[in-house]
C-alpha positions as a printed Julia matrix, in Angstrom:
361×3 Matrix{Float64}:
   6.94    0.31   -1.31
  10.52    1.19   -1.64
  12.94   -1.55    0.19
  14.98    0.72    2.78
  18.38   -0.52    3.28
  18.66   -2.26    6.95
  21.57   -0.63    8.76
  22.4    -3.93   10.65
  24.5    -6.88    9.86
  21.64   -9.22    9.09
  17.87   -8.45    7.74
  14.74   -8.42    9.86
  13.06  -11.23    8.46
   9.65  -10.43    9.93
   9.88   -7.01    8.44
  10.63   -8.9     5.21
   7.37  -11.02    5.57
   5.4    -7.67    6.45
   6.69   -6.45    2.88
   5.98   -9.74    0.81
   2.64  -10.0     2.45
   1.92   -6.41    1.68
   3.17   -6.75   -2.13
   0.76   -9.63   -2.47
  -2.37   -8.2    -0.62
  -1.93   -5.17   -3.46
  -2.34   -7.78   -5.85
  -5.23   -9.31   -4.38
  -6.92   -6.09   -4.08
  -6.63   -5.33   -7.52
  -7.65   -8.83   -8.5
 -10.77   -8.51   -6.55
 -11.61   -4.97   -8.85
 -12.43   -7.08  -11.62
 -15.5    -8.89   -9.46
 -17.06   -5.49   -8.14
 -16.2    -2.32  -10.61
 -17.98   -2.53  -13.51
 -16.35   -1.77  -16.55
 -18.3     1.6   -16.77
 -17.28    2.38  -12.73
 -20.18    1.43  -11.01
 -21.08   -1.18   -8.72
 -20.77   -4.58  -10.22
 -22.86   -7.0    -8.47
 -22.84  -10.76   -8.58
 -21.58  -14.1    -7.24
 -18.33  -12.69   -6.13
 -19.24   -9.96   -4.12
 -19.68  -11.7    -0.64
 -15.55  -13.11   -1.43
 -14.57  -10.04   -2.15
 -15.71   -8.5     1.15
 -14.09  -11.56    3.0
 -10.73  -11.8     0.95
 -10.13   -8.57    0.59
 -11.18   -6.53    3.24
  -7.97   -7.9     5.28
  -6.07   -6.66    2.15
  -7.03   -3.2     2.61
  -4.19   -2.98    5.38
  -1.23   -3.6     2.39
  -0.45    0.39    1.14
  -0.65    1.36    5.22
   1.85   -1.45    5.82
   4.39   -0.13    3.03
   3.95    3.27    4.6
   4.87    1.9     8.13
   7.67   -0.02    6.82
   8.82    3.43    5.2
   8.72    5.31    8.4
  10.3     2.42   10.2
  13.77    2.33    8.14
  13.02    6.13    7.28
  13.01    8.36   10.16
  14.55    9.85   11.28
  16.74   10.48    8.34
  20.77   10.55    9.14
  21.84   11.62    5.85
  22.57   15.04    5.01
  19.04   16.59    2.91
  20.64   17.1    -0.48
  22.11   13.38   -0.08
  18.66   11.88    0.63
  16.95   13.01   -1.79
  19.56   12.11   -4.19
  19.45    8.35   -2.94
  15.45    8.25   -2.35
  14.55    9.86   -5.75
  17.05    8.0    -7.77
  15.88    4.48   -6.79
  11.9     5.99   -6.66
  11.56    8.36   -9.58
  13.26    6.8   -12.43
  11.71    2.92  -12.25
   8.34    5.38  -11.61
   8.45    7.5   -14.83
  10.18    4.26  -17.05
   6.61    2.25  -15.99
   4.53    5.34  -16.61
   6.05    5.52  -20.03
   5.6     1.92  -20.33
   1.99    1.49  -19.21
   1.45    4.5   -22.09
   2.94    2.0   -24.81
   1.03   -1.25  -22.99
  -2.33    0.88  -23.61
  -1.48    1.69  -26.96
  -0.44   -1.9   -28.14
  -3.42   -3.11  -26.75
  -5.57   -0.81  -28.83
  -6.77    1.1   -25.84
  -5.73    4.44  -26.58
  -4.22    5.66  -29.96
  -0.84    6.85  -30.83
  -1.29   10.77  -30.42
  -2.85    9.7   -26.72
  -0.08    7.52  -25.76
   2.13   10.68  -26.24
  -0.12   12.69  -24.51
   0.08   10.47  -21.57
   3.45   10.18  -21.63
   3.6    13.92  -21.63
   0.88   13.9   -18.54
   3.65   12.41  -16.19
   4.33   15.37  -14.33
   0.91   16.16  -13.73
  -0.57   12.62  -12.6
   0.23    9.12  -13.33
   0.75    9.72  -17.26
  -1.58    7.29  -18.1
  -4.86    6.35  -16.0
  -3.37    2.98  -13.89
  -4.72    3.78  -11.0
  -2.1     1.72   -8.52
   0.79    4.66   -9.66
  -1.32    6.94   -7.07
   1.3     5.53   -4.17
   4.57    7.06   -6.07
   3.11   10.48   -5.91
   2.14    9.74   -2.16
   5.45    8.37   -1.22
   7.28   11.34   -2.57
   5.41   13.55   -0.55
   6.76   11.49    2.58
  10.12   11.88    1.74
   9.53   15.44    1.11
   8.35   15.83    4.57
  10.71   13.27    6.42
  13.52   15.85    6.94
  10.61   18.39    8.66
   9.67   15.98   10.95
  12.88   14.33   11.58
  14.12   16.91   14.17
  11.25   16.37   16.22
  11.41   12.84   16.17
  14.5    12.88   17.57
  14.25   14.74   20.51
  10.37   14.02   21.2
   9.35   12.13   24.01
   6.88    9.18   23.95
   4.36   10.99   24.96
   4.35   13.9    22.72
   4.76   10.78   20.02
   1.29    9.77   21.48
  -0.44   12.87   21.35
   0.29   13.41   17.69
  -1.17    9.77   17.11
  -4.06   10.14   19.21
  -4.93   13.31   17.01
  -3.87   11.17   13.98
  -6.42    8.22   15.36
  -9.08   10.52   15.72
  -8.81   11.87   11.76
  -9.26    8.25   10.84
 -12.71    8.62   12.25
 -13.65   11.51   10.09
 -14.9     9.38    7.57
 -17.57    7.93    9.66
 -18.72   11.37   11.45
 -18.83   12.97    8.43
 -21.87   10.53    7.64
 -23.59   12.43   10.56
 -22.01   16.11   10.13
 -20.67   16.64    6.54
 -18.39   19.6     7.62
 -17.09   19.5    10.73
 -14.14   21.68   12.65
 -14.21   24.69    9.88
 -14.98   22.11    6.87
 -16.75   23.83    4.03
 -16.32   24.6     0.21
 -13.83   27.5     0.53
 -11.83   25.95    3.08
 -10.02   22.9     2.53
  -7.79   22.68    5.53
  -9.77   22.29    8.57
  -8.63   21.89   12.07
  -7.2    18.6    11.96
  -5.97   18.71    8.35
  -2.14   18.71    9.67
  -2.48   15.91   11.49
  -3.95   13.7     8.99
  -3.07   11.7     6.19
  -0.43    8.85    5.57
   2.3    10.53    7.58
   0.51    9.08   10.4
   1.21    5.87    9.36
   5.34    6.64    8.58
   5.23    7.84   12.3
   3.49    4.99   13.98
   6.25    2.68   12.03
   9.14    5.05   13.73
   7.01    4.96   16.97
   7.26    1.01   17.06
  10.9     1.09   16.31
  11.57    3.2    19.15
   9.43    1.89   21.72
   7.99   -1.36   20.94
  10.78   -2.94   18.57
  11.47   -5.96   20.91
   9.51   -9.06   21.09
   6.79   -8.28   23.79
   4.11  -10.75   25.41
   1.27   -8.97   24.3
   2.53   -8.39   20.79
  -0.06  -11.11   20.09
  -2.82  -10.62   22.17
  -3.25   -6.98   21.13
  -2.21   -7.67   17.41
  -4.66  -10.51   17.03
  -7.02   -8.3    18.72
  -6.67   -5.57   16.26
  -6.44   -7.24   13.38
  -9.75   -9.36   14.23
 -12.08   -6.15   15.05
 -10.36   -3.89   12.39
 -11.4    -6.95    9.81
 -14.61   -7.07   11.15
 -15.29   -3.3    10.69
 -14.13   -3.43    7.56
 -15.73   -6.18    5.75
 -19.0    -5.84    7.47
 -19.16   -2.28    6.1
 -18.19   -3.53    2.8
 -20.4    -6.16    2.69
 -23.55   -4.53    4.04
 -23.48   -1.68    1.58
 -23.55   -3.15   -1.66
 -27.25   -2.84   -1.82
 -27.88    0.44   -0.2
 -25.1     2.64   -2.08
 -24.92    3.43   -5.79
 -21.3     4.59   -6.34
 -17.95    2.84   -5.83
 -16.42    5.17   -3.47
 -19.58    4.99   -1.18
 -19.0     1.21   -1.26
 -15.82    1.79   -0.09
 -16.08    3.87    2.7
 -14.95    0.9     5.29
 -11.85   -0.27    3.09
 -10.32    3.89    2.86
  -6.61    3.77    4.29
  -7.29    6.53    6.49
  -9.7     4.82    8.7
 -10.07    3.41   11.84
 -10.68   -0.44   11.27
  -7.92   -0.14    8.26
  -5.4     1.57   10.81
  -6.13   -1.34   13.32
  -5.64   -4.19   11.09
  -2.35   -2.59    9.73
  -0.86   -2.07   13.4
  -1.88   -5.83   13.92
  -0.19   -7.31   11.46
   2.75   -5.05   11.99
   2.48   -6.43   15.85
   2.29   -9.98   14.73
   4.82  -10.21   12.43
   7.37   -7.87   13.46
   9.81  -10.42   15.76
   8.92  -13.38   13.54
  12.43  -15.22   12.97
  13.53  -18.34   10.85
  15.31  -21.38   12.4
  17.56  -21.46    9.51
  17.87  -18.25    7.7
  19.95  -19.66    4.88
  16.61  -22.11    3.96
  15.41  -21.5     0.09
  12.35  -20.12    1.82
  14.26  -17.36    3.5
  16.29  -16.3     0.43
  13.33  -16.33   -1.64
  11.2   -14.17    1.06
  14.4   -11.81    1.26
  14.8   -11.38   -2.9
  11.0   -10.66   -3.22
  10.8    -8.03   -0.21
  13.88   -6.39   -2.0
  12.05   -6.53   -5.61
   8.87   -5.47   -4.13
   8.81   -2.07   -5.56
   9.33   -3.36   -8.88
   6.44   -6.01   -8.32
   4.15   -3.42   -7.46
   4.88   -1.08  -10.73
   4.83   -3.81  -12.9
   1.99   -6.43  -11.72
  -1.06   -4.63  -13.5
   0.07   -6.0   -16.88
   0.42   -9.48  -15.63
  -2.86   -9.41  -13.75
  -4.6    -8.22  -16.81
  -3.0   -11.18  -18.75
  -3.89  -13.34  -16.11
  -7.04  -12.27  -15.75
  -7.73  -12.84  -19.38
  -6.56  -16.45  -19.62
  -7.82  -17.86  -16.25
 -11.26  -15.81  -15.61
 -13.61  -18.09  -17.93
 -11.54  -21.5   -16.32
 -12.27  -20.79  -13.08
 -16.37  -20.5   -11.78
 -15.94  -20.75   -7.99
 -15.22  -17.45   -6.92
 -13.43  -18.66   -3.68
 -10.54  -20.17   -5.52
 -10.98  -17.6    -8.36
  -9.37  -14.68   -6.45
  -6.87  -15.96   -4.51
  -5.59  -18.4    -7.3
  -5.48  -15.27   -9.76
  -3.88  -13.0    -6.93
  -1.39  -15.37   -6.46
  -0.58  -16.4   -10.13
  -0.02  -12.75  -10.82
   2.21  -12.52   -7.68
   4.72  -15.47   -8.96
   5.12  -14.47  -12.44
   5.23  -10.54  -11.77
   7.94  -11.37   -9.21
   9.65  -13.99  -12.35
   9.45  -11.01  -14.55
  11.37   -8.7   -12.18
  14.14  -11.18  -11.09
  14.79  -11.44  -14.56
  14.68   -7.87  -15.31
  17.07   -7.66  -12.16
  20.21   -8.91  -14.22
  19.71   -6.57  -16.69
  22.79   -3.44  -16.58
  21.65   -0.19  -14.14
  18.53   -2.46  -13.54
  18.0    -0.27  -10.21
  16.75    2.58  -12.5
  13.89   -0.02  -13.9
  12.89   -2.23  -10.76
  14.18    0.15   -7.97
């Protein structure tokens, strides 16, 4: 989610668009959760399910897109390791800790926790989240990517295209595992006493980061096949993701089972993510100084702050609009877009504060 400084005279507007789109999609995913996850955590059946499936299945590419962007700008690291960690962690950790504390206070002020629980939540930050605000999981994962970056960077500096493709091919196989596990719950060394089976070291979000680097190194320039391949990947990946979610609504009992095809590390979500990246990476404006270009750039720069803050605004927007909009086809995107705009406005105001980088990144 962090904005990475582009080391060129001008910004790549296509990549700014990807970041803005991913930021909005995160908010729409969280908006949709009101309409298929009950307060008890069970599956909520209702008229909104089909629209959640149609709208939010595409949005599952949001976090992977951010990780691809991080890999695109981050890898291979060029700074000394100590300089790299100081620069990244200053921009990531300080806002994260502050917002964890703010969410703990927010829960207390909303009457959802007591004063002692608020203090416990704040003290709990080094362990996990600090308070049950689920979207903050992303920052822990991002820190893990940063910690691994100095390890993989020397390899990426010298690796050939074929060597990187060898890694990515095995990584793609690991993204089939959620479906393979439906038939074989344990394969390639998996068992209750072994949590690191054969392809464990090829799995996870680091693959998206390396994919971002791979596209930068070998496919950054505009190609006549970008649109065809990108569109094909988006359509096929989306079809699998949406069908898998909707078809399981009446056949599974838990949210985790329902979200099988929504997993970030599934082959269909990889398709959507790579497809969107190919479609947008070379977008340009006829007028880079137009008002919309400046707004898109500003939102892209402030995307980390928007990500951290949006849940508070989303809860408020949901409370205000839910009873007034009955059509789910409108309700989900209207709530998401309203939250997106309001959160951006708040983060923009906060950006004028002294030392605001420690609050919004």
